N, C-alpha and C positions, 0 to 999 in steps of 0.2 A: 334635550338641553337647549335652552332659549338662547337666541342670538339677539343682542341688544345693541342698538346704536344710542350712545349717550352724549349729552352736552353738558358742559360745566362752565358757568360764567358767574360764580358767586362773588368774585373779587376782581383781580387784575390779570387772570389768565383765561384766554379764550381756548377752550379745549373740546375736542370731540374724539370719540373712540368707538370701536366695534369690538365687543367681547362675546365669545360663545361660551356660556357657562363661566368658567374661570380661565379661559385661554384668550389672551390678548391678540386679536387679529390686526389691530391698528390702534395707535394712540398718537394724536397730534395736539401739540400745545403751542399756542402763539403767545409769547410772553410780552408783558408791557413794562418790564423793569426799566428799560431805557427811558420810556416816556415819564415815569413817575419819579425816577431817581433824582431829577433836577429839583423836585419839590420836597425831597426827604421823606416821602410817604405817598400812599395811594390817594389820588384825588378822585372822589366818586364820579363826578360828572365826566371827567376825561376818560375814566375806565369804561363807562357806558358807551361813550361815542366810539372808543376804540373797538369794543365788542361788535358794534354795528358794522364797522368797516371790515372786520376780519372773520366774522362767524360764518359767512357763506362759504368762503374758500376753505376754512378749517373743516367744516362738515364734509364738503366735497372731497377734500384730500383724505379724510379718515375713511370714507366709503371706498375711495379708489385704492388706497393702500390695503384695505381688507380683502380686495379681490372678490368682493361680493356685489350683488345688486340688491335693490329694494325688495325683490322677491324673496331674498334669503333672510331679511330682517324680520324678527318676530314682534319687536316692540321698540318704541322710542322713549328714552328716559331723560329727564332734564332736572338739574338741581333747582329746587324751589325754596330751600331754606337751609341754614340761615345764610345771611350775606348782605351785600349792598343791594338795596331794592332796585335801583335802576339797572344794575348789572344783571341781576336775576331776571328782570323782566325781559331783557334782550334774549336770553337763552330760552326762557319759557315761551316766548312768542314764536321763536323759530321752531322749537320742539313740538309745540301744539300744531303749528302749520304743517310740519312734515308728517305728523301723525294723521291729520285729516286728509292731506293730499294723497298719501300712500295707503290710507286706510289700515293703519297699524294701531294697536292698543298704546295708550299713553300712561307713563308712570312718572309722578313727581318724586324727586329723590332728596334725601337729607344729606347735606354735605358732610356732616360728621360721621354718619354711618358709612359714607364712602371711604373716609380715612380708616375706619375700623376694618373695612373689607380690603384695603390695599394689600395687606399681608397675605390674604388668600390667593392673590394673583401669582405668587411665586412659592408658596409653601402648601403643597397639597396635603401634607399630614396635619395641618392645623385644624383642630376641632374644638368647638365650645364644650364646657365653659372655660373662659379665660378672662384675664384682666387686660384692659386696653389703657395704656398711658397715652392720651391724645394731647399733643402739645403743638400749638400753632400760634400764629400772630394774634388770633382772636380768642383762642380757647386753650385752657389747660385743665384737663379733667382725668379722673380715674373712674373707669366705667367697667362694671361687671357685665360680661357678655354671656348670655345663656342660649342664644340662638338668634335667628333672623328677626329683627324687630323687638327682641327681648333684652332690654338694657336697664341697668340700675346704676345711677350716679352715686359713687361712694365718696368722691372728694373733688374739689375744684379750687381754683384761685379765687380769692376774695376781691381782687382788684385787677392789676395788669396781668395779662397772660404772658407766658414765658417768652414767646416770640416778640410780643410788644415791648417787653423789657429789653430784649437784645437790640431792637431798633432804636429805642430811646437812649440807651447807653451809647450806642454807636453814634447817634446824633450829638450827644453831649461831648463825646471825644472827637467829634468832627471827622469820623471815619467814612461816612457815606451811607448809602442805602442800596439794598437791604442790609440790615445790621448783622443778622445771624451768620451768614457765610464769612463776612469780613472779620468779625470777632473770633470766629472759629479758627480761621487761618492765623490771625495775629496771636491768639492765645497759645498756639503751638510753639511760639518763640519766647514765651514768658514763663514766669514762676507762679504757679497757682497758689502758693502759700505766701506770696510777697505781702499781701494785705488781708487782714481778717475782715470779712464782710458777712452780714447776717443772712441766714438761710430763709427767713421769712416765716417763722413760726406763728401760729394763730393761738392766742391764749384762750383758755376755757374759763368760764365764770367760777367754777369750783377749784381752779388751779390746774396746772399742767397745760399741755398743748393738744390741739386737735390732731389726731393721728394722720389725717389724709389731706386736709385743706392747707393751702399755702397763700402767701402774700409776696408779691414781687415789687410792689410799689416802694416799700421801705428799703429794699435792696438798691433800687434805682436812686433813691435819695442818698443812701450811704455812699454810692459812687460819686454823686455830685459833691457831697461834703469832703470826700477824699481829694477830689480834684481841686477844690477850693483851698484845702489845707496845704496841698503840694505847691499851689501857686503862691500862697502866702509865705511859704517857707523858701521861696525863690527857686524851686526846682524847675529847671528848663533845659532840655525838653522834658515833657512828662514821660514817665516810664510806661508808655501805652501798652506794650506787650504784657507787662506784669499786671497792669490794671485789668486788661481784658481777660487774662488767665485767671485772676482772682475772682472776677465777676462770674465768668463761666463756671468755674469750679463751685461757687456757691449755688448757682442754679442747678447744676447737675447733681450735687449732693442732695439738695432739697427734693428733686424729682425722684431720684433713685431710692432714697430712704423711704419715701411715702409709697412708692409703687411696690417695692419688695414687701413692706409691712402689710399693705392691703392684700397682696396675693397670699401671703402667709395666713392672715386673719380669715380670709375667705376660703382657704384651702384650695386654691386654684393652681393648677400645675404649670401654667404658662402665662407670660406677659407679652402682649403685642404692643409695639411702639408705632405710633402713627402721627401724621401731621408734619408740617414743614420743619419744625424743630427736631423731628426725628432724624433729619440729615446731619445733625451736629455730631461730629466724630467723637467727642469726649462722652456725650450722653450714650451713644451707641456702645462704646467700649465699656464704660463704667457700669451701665445697667446690666449688660450681658455678663460681665465678670462677677458682679455682686450677686445677681440672681443665681448664677451657676453655683456659687458657694452655698446657697440655700436649697439646691436641687430644683430650681425653677427654670424652665426653658424660656428663651426670649426669641421672638420672631420680629425681624426688622425688615421692612420693605427696602428694595434698592432705592437709590436716591431719586430716580425719575418718578417713583410712585409715592415719595414722601410729600413733595410739593403738590399743589393742586393739579389734578388731571381728570380726564373723563373715564379712563379705564376703571378706576376704583368705583366710580358712580355706576357704570354699567354692570360691574360685578355684583354690587349690592342689589341693583334693580333686577338682575337675573334671578336671584333667590326669591324676591318678592313676586316676580312674575310666575315662577314655578309654584308658589303657594296660592296662586289665583288672584293676587292683588292687582287692582287696576285703579287708575286715578281719573277723576272727572276732568273734562276739558274746562270746567268752571273753576278749577283749582287756582288759587292765587299764590303770591309769593310772600315770604315771611322773613323779615330782617332778623328776628329771633324766634327760635322754636326749640324748646328743650327736646332732647333726643327721646326722652320718655314719652313724648306726645306724638311720636312718629306715626301712630295709627291714624291720625286725622288726615293724612295724605292719601289714604286708600279707601 
């Protein structure tokens, strides 16, 4: 069983972890939320600078907490795609340097594959094939998983990702950043049926709707028009809890309906929920309950493994390492890289 030290710097979390096969020996995350919240979103240049300031201590703390030494580490893995180029370069530079200094094999890792693997960290009975509903600030995808590196994209958002929609609606309602956790908390106090909002169906040329693809841009616009109408009607203060609950309900319905249908169509026994939006309490409950009604199991990581972390990256890299995969030290970073093209990393 390989022991991997992994680094994750794809966006605004500086993370390092040590994982032996699928057992987490340490996981350290240095958050930048306080830095970026004043701007209402992630500022790429500031994220890169903060990574430079914190990555050394983060890696050192991860190794210290694992109670291992470099002699015990089999390989170094670093996220190289997708993500903010400057942020990725910081992690890659450190990962490659550690690989060379300590003479350890190097593996470039795909961030989305890490989110798929997050469920493996706590669910030892999980085995492919299964469906992964991956929902984050930058990605909303339905992925068929047949094994390590074996992925088929079944559906995706045509515009805004679910997490992006949460952030934009939170900004519209002047709730703060990041929007997901704020709307989730506020929605628990509101009525999810107070306002009828669209689920973001994608029309097909021959009629009907795409079974798996979604659109959240129109939903965001619908919330904007709702707010404008309420202001025009003299509603003050705005029923923020009801708006948040109605918006969240529309997103959750859209995601749940598509995920369950895809699992049924593909005859898959389980759905894995991954990504930052997987922390949403309504999505976790609704997906689990709806899937159970159709005899489908749902695997959800604990909250600490939903958001960006290096343990999920190490877990994925461990499987690649066991399959004999290695990455060249000439490997670059990719702001975008479809999961189906992951083989180019090795």
